[in-house]
C-alpha positions in Angstrom: -33.5 -61.0 -40.1 -31.3 -62.6 -37.5 -28.7 -59.8 -37.5 -29.6 -56.6 -35.6 -27.0 -54.6 -37.5 -28.7 -55.2 -40.8 -31.6 -53.0 -39.9 -31.4 -49.7 -41.9 -31.0 -46.6 -39.9 -32.9 -43.4 -40.9 -29.7 -41.5 -40.9 -26.3 -43.1 -40.3 -24.8 -39.7 -39.4 -27.1 -39.5 -36.3 -24.9 -42.2 -34.7 -22.0 -39.9 -34.3 -23.9 -37.4 -32.2 -26.6 -39.5 -30.4 -27.2 -43.2 -30.7 -30.6 -44.3 -32.1 -33.2 -46.0 -29.9 -31.8 -49.5 -30.6 -28.1 -48.7 -30.6 -26.0 -50.2 -27.9 -23.9 -47.9 -25.7 -21.2 -48.6 -23.2 -21.2 -46.1 -20.3 -17.8 -45.0 -19.1 -16.8 -45.8 -15.5 -18.2 -42.6 -13.7 -21.6 -43.0 -15.3 -21.6 -46.8 -15.0 -21.1 -46.4 -11.2 -24.2 -44.3 -11.0 -26.2 -46.8 -13.1 -25.0 -49.6 -10.8 -26.3 -47.8 -7.8 -29.7 -47.8 -9.5 -29.5 -51.6 -10.0 -27.9 -51.9 -13.5 -26.1 -55.2 -13.9 -25.0 -55.0 -17.5 -22.0 -53.3 -19.1 -23.8 -52.4 -22.4 -27.2 -50.8 -22.6 -29.6 -49.1 -25.0 -30.0 -45.4 -24.6 -33.5 -46.1 -23.3 -32.1 -48.4 -20.6 -29.5 -45.8 -19.6 -32.3 -43.2 -19.1 -34.4 -45.8 -17.2 -31.6 -46.4 -14.7 -30.8 -42.7 -14.4 -34.5 -42.2 -13.5 -34.3 -45.0 -11.0 -31.2 -43.4 -9.5 -32.9 -39.9 -9.3 -36.0 -41.4 -7.6 -34.0 -43.7 -5.3 -32.0 -40.8 -4.0 -34.9 -38.4 -4.1 -33.0 -35.8 -6.1 -36.1 -34.4 -7.8 -37.8 -31.2 -6.6 -40.9 -32.1 -4.5 -43.0 -29.4 -6.0 -41.7 -29.5 -9.6 -40.8 -33.1 -10.1 -39.2 -32.6 -13.5 -36.4 -30.6 -11.8 -33.5 -32.7 -10.5 -31.2 -31.1 -7.8 -27.9 -32.9 -7.9 -25.3 -30.3 -6.6 -24.3 -32.5 -3.6 -24.5 -35.8 -5.5 -22.0 -37.7 -7.7 -24.5 -37.2 -10.6 -24.1 -33.4 -10.3 -20.3 -33.9 -10.3 -20.5 -36.1 -13.3 -22.8 -33.8 -15.3 -21.1 -30.6 -14.0 -24.5 -29.0 -13.1 -26.3 -28.2 -9.9 -29.7 -29.0 -11.3 -31.4 -29.8 -14.5 -34.9 -30.5 -16.0 -36.0 -33.8 -17.4 -39.0 -32.2 -19.1 -37.0 -32.1 -22.4 -34.6 -35.1 -22.6 -32.3 -33.6 -25.3 -30.1 -31.5 -22.9 -29.8 -34.6 -20.7 -28.6 -36.7 -23.6 -26.1 -33.9 -24.5 -24.7 -34.0 -20.9 -24.5 -37.8 -20.9 -23.0 -38.1 -24.4 -19.4 -37.7 -23.3 -19.8 -40.7 -21.0 -21.3 -43.1 -23.6 -19.4 -45.1 -26.2 -21.6 -46.1 -29.1 -21.0 -49.8 -30.0 -21.3 -51.1 -33.5 -22.4 -47.9 -35.2 -21.2 -47.2 -38.8 -17.7 -48.6 -38.2 -16.3 -51.7 -40.0 
């Protein structure tokens, strides 16, 4: 019980595409800089924490649409440069995960 890695995953292949809730990820430098602006101190996060800090960043810089708050306008922001989009919706998190995936290194997943 003391080892986190001993917990069985529903599907070990899911690690390769997207980390599971409890998986640790290490953001690459461009994403890490954005998370730092939002107050992140760590170098390693869970995916949930990455999304939390991303939300903090978006709110702090007021990148969300004032009428439709699930729309994020980031064309003139480092976030837009990073994700290579002018705007995106956070209503469905899957596309956001897809955009972030290339900036996340999964730690301790299926490799020994």
